[in-house]
C-alpha positions as CSV (number, residue, x, y, z in Angstrom):
1,M,30.3,-70.6,-30.0
2,Q,26.9,-69.0,-30.7
3,R,25.3,-69.5,-34.2
4,V,26.5,-66.7,-36.5
5,V,23.7,-65.0,-38.5
6,Q,24.5,-65.1,-42.2
7,V,22.3,-64.3,-45.2
8,I,24.5,-64.3,-48.4
9,K,25.7,-67.8,-49.2
10,A,29.0,-68.7,-50.9
11,D,27.2,-68.7,-54.3
12,G,25.6,-65.3,-53.7
13,A,22.1,-66.8,-53.0
14,T,20.0,-66.1,-49.9
15,D,17.6,-68.3,-48.0
16,E,14.2,-67.5,-49.7
17,R,12.5,-68.1,-46.3
18,L,14.1,-65.0,-45.0
19,N,11.9,-61.9,-45.3
20,L,14.5,-59.1,-45.6
21,G,11.9,-56.6,-46.9
22,L,14.6,-55.0,-49.1
23,S,14.0,-53.8,-52.6
24,A,16.5,-53.8,-55.4
25,A,16.8,-50.1,-54.9
26,D,17.7,-50.7,-51.2
27,I,20.4,-53.2,-52.1
28,L,21.9,-50.8,-54.7
29,R,21.9,-48.0,-52.0
30,L,23.9,-50.3,-49.7
31,Y,26.4,-51.0,-52.4
32,R,26.8,-47.4,-53.5
33,T,27.3,-46.2,-49.9
34,M,29.9,-48.9,-49.2
35,V,31.8,-48.0,-52.3
36,L,31.6,-44.3,-51.4
37,T,32.8,-45.0,-47.9
38,R,35.8,-46.9,-49.2
39,T,36.6,-44.2,-51.7
40,L,36.5,-41.6,-49.0
41,D,38.8,-43.7,-46.8
42,T,41.3,-44.1,-49.7
43,K,41.4,-40.4,-50.5
44,M,41.5,-39.3,-46.9
45,T,44.5,-41.6,-46.2
46,S,46.2,-40.1,-49.3
47,L,45.5,-36.6,-48.1
48,Q,47.0,-37.4,-44.7
49,R,50.2,-38.8,-46.4
50,Q,50.4,-35.5,-48.3
51,G,50.1,-33.4,-45.2
52,R,46.8,-31.9,-46.1
53,I,45.0,-33.4,-43.0
54,G,46.6,-34.5,-39.8
55,F,45.1,-37.8,-39.0
56,Y,42.6,-40.4,-40.3
57,L,40.9,-43.6,-39.1
58,S,39.9,-45.8,-42.0
59,S,36.9,-48.2,-42.0
60,F,38.3,-50.3,-44.9
61,G,36.9,-53.9,-44.6
62,E,34.2,-52.9,-42.0
63,E,31.9,-51.0,-44.3
64,A,29.1,-53.6,-44.1
65,C,28.8,-53.1,-40.3
66,S,28.0,-49.4,-40.3
67,V,26.1,-49.3,-43.6
68,G,24.0,-52.4,-43.0
69,S,23.0,-51.4,-39.4
70,A,22.3,-47.8,-40.3
71,L,19.7,-48.9,-43.0
72,A,17.7,-50.6,-40.3
73,M,17.3,-47.5,-38.2
74,S,14.7,-44.7,-38.5
75,E,14.9,-41.0,-38.8
76,Q,14.0,-40.4,-35.1
77,D,16.7,-42.7,-33.8
78,W,20.0,-41.7,-32.2
79,F,23.5,-42.8,-33.4
80,F,26.4,-42.9,-31.0
81,P,29.4,-43.7,-33.2
82,A,33.0,-44.7,-32.3
83,Y,35.8,-44.0,-34.8
84,R,34.8,-45.8,-38.0
85,E,31.2,-45.0,-38.7
86,Q,31.7,-43.0,-41.9
87,G,29.4,-45.4,-43.8
88,A,26.6,-45.0,-41.3
89,A,27.0,-41.2,-41.4
90,L,26.8,-41.2,-45.2
91,L,23.8,-43.5,-45.3
92,R,22.2,-41.2,-42.7
93,G,22.6,-38.3,-45.1
94,V,25.6,-36.5,-43.6
95,P,27.3,-34.6,-46.5
96,L,30.8,-35.6,-47.6
97,R,31.8,-32.0,-47.4
98,S,30.8,-31.9,-43.7
99,I,33.0,-34.9,-42.9
100,I,36.0,-33.5,-44.8
101,A,35.5,-30.1,-43.2
102,H,35.8,-31.7,-39.9
103,L,39.0,-33.4,-40.9
104,L,40.4,-30.1,-42.0
105,G,39.1,-28.2,-39.0
106,S,37.7,-25.5,-41.2
107,A,35.0,-22.9,-40.6
108,E,32.5,-25.2,-42.2
109,D,33.1,-27.8,-39.5
110,E,30.1,-28.0,-37.3
111,F,32.4,-28.2,-34.3
112,K,34.8,-25.5,-35.5
113,G,37.9,-27.6,-35.4
114,R,37.7,-28.4,-31.7
115,S,37.1,-32.1,-32.0
116,L,39.9,-34.7,-32.7
117,P,40.1,-35.6,-36.4
118,G,38.0,-38.7,-37.2
119,I,35.8,-38.3,-34.2
120,F,32.9,-36.4,-35.6
121,G,29.2,-35.9,-35.3
122,N,26.2,-34.2,-37.0
123,K,23.4,-32.6,-35.0
124,S,20.8,-32.8,-37.8
125,A,21.4,-36.5,-38.3
126,R,21.3,-37.2,-34.6
127,F,24.8,-38.5,-34.9
128,V,26.3,-37.7,-31.5
129,I,29.9,-36.7,-31.4
130,P,32.0,-39.2,-29.3
131,S,34.9,-38.6,-27.0
132,A,38.4,-40.1,-27.5
133,P,38.3,-42.4,-24.4
134,V,37.2,-45.8,-25.6
135,A,33.6,-46.9,-24.7
136,S,32.6,-43.6,-23.1
137,Q,29.8,-43.3,-25.6
138,I,28.1,-46.5,-24.3
139,P,26.5,-45.0,-21.1
140,H,25.5,-41.9,-23.1
141,A,23.6,-44.0,-25.6
142,V,21.9,-46.0,-22.8
143,G,21.0,-42.7,-21.1
144,V,19.4,-41.2,-24.2
145,S,17.4,-44.4,-24.8
146,L,16.3,-44.4,-21.2
147,A,15.2,-40.8,-21.5
148,A,13.2,-41.6,-24.6
149,Q,11.6,-44.5,-22.7
150,I,10.6,-42.2,-19.8
151,L,9.2,-39.5,-22.1
152,G,7.3,-42.0,-24.2
153,H,9.2,-41.3,-27.4
154,E,9.5,-44.0,-30.1
155,S,13.2,-43.3,-30.7
156,I,15.9,-45.8,-29.8
157,A,19.7,-45.5,-29.7
158,I,22.4,-47.5,-31.4
159,V,25.9,-47.3,-30.1
160,Y,29.0,-48.6,-31.9
161,F,32.2,-49.8,-30.3
162,G,35.1,-52.2,-30.9
163,D,36.1,-55.4,-29.2
164,G,38.7,-53.5,-27.2
165,A,35.9,-51.4,-25.7
166,T,34.5,-54.4,-23.9
167,S,37.4,-54.4,-21.6
168,A,36.5,-50.8,-20.4
169,N,34.5,-50.0,-17.4
170,D,32.0,-47.9,-19.4
171,F,31.0,-51.0,-21.4
172,H,30.0,-52.9,-18.3
173,C,28.3,-49.9,-16.7
174,G,26.3,-49.3,-19.9
175,M,25.4,-53.0,-20.3
176,N,24.2,-53.1,-16.6
177,F,22.0,-50.0,-16.9
178,A,20.5,-51.2,-20.2
179,G,19.6,-54.6,-18.7
180,V,18.3,-53.2,-15.4
181,Y,16.1,-50.5,-17.0
182,H,15.2,-52.6,-20.1
183,T,16.2,-49.7,-22.4
184,P,15.6,-49.5,-26.1
185,T,19.3,-49.7,-26.9
186,I,21.3,-51.6,-29.6
187,L,24.8,-52.1,-28.5
188,F,26.8,-52.8,-31.6
189,C,30.2,-54.3,-31.1
190,K,32.4,-54.3,-34.3
191,N,34.7,-57.1,-33.5
192,N,37.5,-56.4,-36.0
193,Q,39.9,-58.8,-34.2
194,Y,42.2,-56.1,-32.9
195,A,42.2,-53.2,-30.5
196,I,45.0,-51.4,-32.2
197,S,47.6,-54.2,-31.8
198,T,45.9,-56.2,-29.1
199,P,44.0,-59.3,-30.5
200,T,40.5,-60.2,-29.3
201,K,41.8,-63.3,-27.5
202,R,43.7,-61.0,-25.1
203,Q,40.5,-59.0,-24.4
204,T,38.4,-61.8,-23.1
205,A,38.4,-65.5,-22.1
206,S,34.7,-65.9,-22.9
207,D,33.3,-67.5,-26.0
208,G,33.0,-64.3,-28.0
209,I,31.5,-60.9,-27.0
210,A,27.8,-61.6,-27.6
211,V,27.6,-64.1,-24.8
212,K,28.3,-61.3,-22.3
213,A,24.8,-60.0,-22.7
214,R,23.5,-63.0,-20.7
215,A,25.1,-61.8,-17.5
216,Y,23.2,-58.5,-17.8
217,G,19.8,-60.1,-18.5
218,F,19.3,-59.6,-22.2
219,D,20.0,-61.1,-25.7
220,G,23.3,-61.2,-27.5
221,V,23.5,-62.0,-31.2
222,M,26.6,-62.9,-33.3
223,V,26.5,-61.8,-37.0
224,D,28.8,-62.1,-40.0
225,G,29.9,-58.5,-40.1
226,N,31.1,-58.8,-43.7
227,D,27.6,-59.8,-44.9
228,V,25.8,-56.5,-45.2
229,L,22.4,-58.2,-45.5
230,A,23.0,-60.3,-42.4
231,V,24.0,-57.1,-40.5
232,Y,20.8,-55.4,-41.7
233,L,18.7,-58.4,-40.7
234,A,20.2,-58.7,-37.2
235,T,19.9,-54.9,-36.6
236,R,16.3,-54.8,-37.9
237,R,15.3,-57.6,-35.5
238,A,16.9,-55.7,-32.6
239,V,15.2,-52.5,-33.7
240,E,11.8,-54.2,-33.8
241,K,12.4,-55.7,-30.4
242,A,13.5,-52.4,-28.8
243,R,10.7,-50.4,-30.4
244,S,8.1,-52.8,-29.1
245,G,9.4,-52.7,-25.5
246,G,11.5,-55.8,-25.6
247,G,14.6,-54.1,-24.3
248,P,18.3,-54.0,-25.5
249,T,20.3,-56.3,-27.7
250,L,24.1,-56.7,-27.9
251,I,25.2,-57.4,-31.5
252,E,28.7,-58.8,-32.0
253,S,29.5,-58.2,-35.7
254,L,32.5,-60.3,-36.7
255,T,34.6,-58.5,-39.2
256,Y,38.3,-57.5,-39.9
257,R,40.1,-54.3,-40.1
258,L,41.8,-54.5,-43.5
259,S,43.5,-51.2,-43.0
260,A,45.8,-50.0,-40.2
261,H,44.2,-48.8,-37.0
262,S,45.0,-45.3,-38.0
263,T,47.4,-43.4,-40.2
264,S,49.9,-43.6,-37.2
265,D,49.8,-47.4,-37.1
266,D,51.8,-50.1,-38.9
267,P,49.8,-53.4,-38.7
268,R,52.6,-55.4,-40.2
269,R,54.3,-55.3,-36.8
270,Y,51.6,-57.4,-35.1
271,R,49.6,-59.4,-37.7
272,S,50.6,-61.9,-40.4
273,D,50.2,-61.6,-44.1
274,S,48.6,-65.0,-44.2
275,E,45.9,-63.8,-41.8
276,Y,45.2,-60.7,-43.9
277,R,45.0,-62.8,-47.1
278,E,42.4,-65.1,-45.5
279,W,40.2,-62.2,-44.4
280,I,40.4,-60.2,-47.7
281,K,38.7,-63.2,-49.4
282,R,35.7,-62.0,-47.5
283,D,35.8,-58.4,-48.6
284,P,32.2,-57.1,-47.7
285,I,31.8,-55.2,-51.0
286,A,32.8,-58.3,-53.0
287,I,30.3,-60.4,-51.1
288,L,27.5,-58.0,-51.8
289,K,28.5,-57.9,-55.5
290,L,28.2,-61.6,-55.7
291,H,24.6,-61.4,-54.4
292,M,23.8,-58.5,-56.7
293,D,25.1,-60.5,-59.7
294,R,23.1,-63.5,-58.6
295,I,19.8,-61.5,-58.6
296,G,20.7,-59.6,-61.8
297,I,21.3,-56.1,-60.6
298,W,25.1,-55.9,-61.1
299,N,27.5,-55.9,-64.0
300,K,31.0,-54.6,-64.7
301,E,29.7,-51.4,-66.3
302,Y,27.6,-50.6,-63.3
303,E,30.6,-51.2,-61.0
304,E,32.8,-48.9,-63.0
305,E,30.1,-46.2,-63.1
306,T,29.5,-46.4,-59.3
307,Q,33.3,-46.2,-58.6
308,A,33.7,-43.3,-61.0
309,D,30.7,-41.4,-59.4
310,A,32.2,-42.0,-55.9
311,E,35.5,-40.6,-57.1
312,R,33.8,-37.5,-58.5
313,Q,31.8,-36.9,-55.3
314,V,34.8,-37.2,-53.0
315,T,37.1,-35.1,-55.3
316,K,34.5,-32.3,-55.5
317,A,33.9,-32.4,-51.7
318,I,37.6,-32.1,-51.1
319,R,38.0,-29.2,-53.4
320,L,35.0,-27.3,-51.8
321,A,36.1,-28.1,-48.2
322,E,39.7,-27.0,-48.8
323,S,38.5,-23.7,-50.2
324,A,36.8,-22.8,-46.8
325,P,38.5,-20.5,-44.4
326,R,39.8,-21.4,-40.9
327,P,37.4,-20.9,-38.0
328,D,37.2,-17.4,-36.6
329,P,39.2,-17.4,-33.3
330,I,36.2,-15.9,-31.5
331,T,34.5,-19.3,-31.8
332,L,36.9,-20.5,-29.1
333,I,34.8,-18.8,-26.5
334,T,31.3,-18.3,-28.0
335,D,29.7,-21.6,-27.0
336,V,31.1,-22.4,-23.6
337,Y,28.5,-20.1,-21.8
338,S,25.5,-18.3,-23.1
339,E,27.5,-15.1,-22.5
340,P,31.4,-15.4,-22.4
341,T,32.7,-14.8,-18.9
342,L,35.1,-12.0,-18.0
343,A,38.0,-14.5,-17.8
344,L,37.2,-16.0,-21.2
345,R,37.0,-12.5,-22.7
346,E,40.3,-11.6,-21.2
347,Q,41.9,-14.7,-22.5
348,Y,40.5,-14.0,-26.0
349,E,41.8,-10.4,-26.0
350,S,45.2,-11.7,-24.9
351,L,45.2,-14.2,-27.8
């Protein structure tokens, strides 16, 4: 197996030879965003159980993947998320209220309730809304980065997908185009060990996912996906390479989905309690806290304040989002064509 990139050691220390270029403020930002992401997940799952939203996909246990990688990106870059990039969206500046409005399908939802719950985007943050079919966002990301390359723009694209997506045609199509055209693309595989109930060992016979990049002519990197600093470092290196004309990188981020696949799933039916107990020992928030304590920027009081602040933010955002009206029915037909066709107008009048 390839060497796994790790930064935070078992005692919370890091290799002093590594130049992460992160300030204490940057590390605190990572921590606050990860806590906020987990708080959002907890409360949204609760709302779904209460019948206040219809469906939710939690990122519990995977926060370091999206938050650490997002910090390495720049404002002009494009994000192509999968289903669990809440952390990247929050770090990117997408408002909590916007995410919750999407889950409610309210008038404040940028897409007016027409997208599946949990599959969201944000135009101003260059957070491109994905489709439900697994891996379909990969060719889109490669296409956008190829367009940037042709136009001479400095922007690059990062696309997120799970280990199950590597069994889909769109993964191989995207990888091939990225390799042939040497596009400035970061292909970020969050290997959380399961595609719903199918384990990674049933997805591939190869020695991991990262090794697949060799067949397409570019680099593959394996990183500890529960070490947020390692994720940041691996992504930053891939960003620097892409921005300087070095082409794409496939990052395999080894993590674990501590939650169910979705609010419609029961993971107890296909994975063991002992496996879960082993992985929860490597909770990404706990690992970062260990490092913060080591460098003197964490204590119990700060932890409690951060958690309380996250609770207040999410609770307030829920209250505001739930007070918004439903989308006006006219929005069903107003953005299909510049001018609604006769058939659309007739259908609307019938409705």
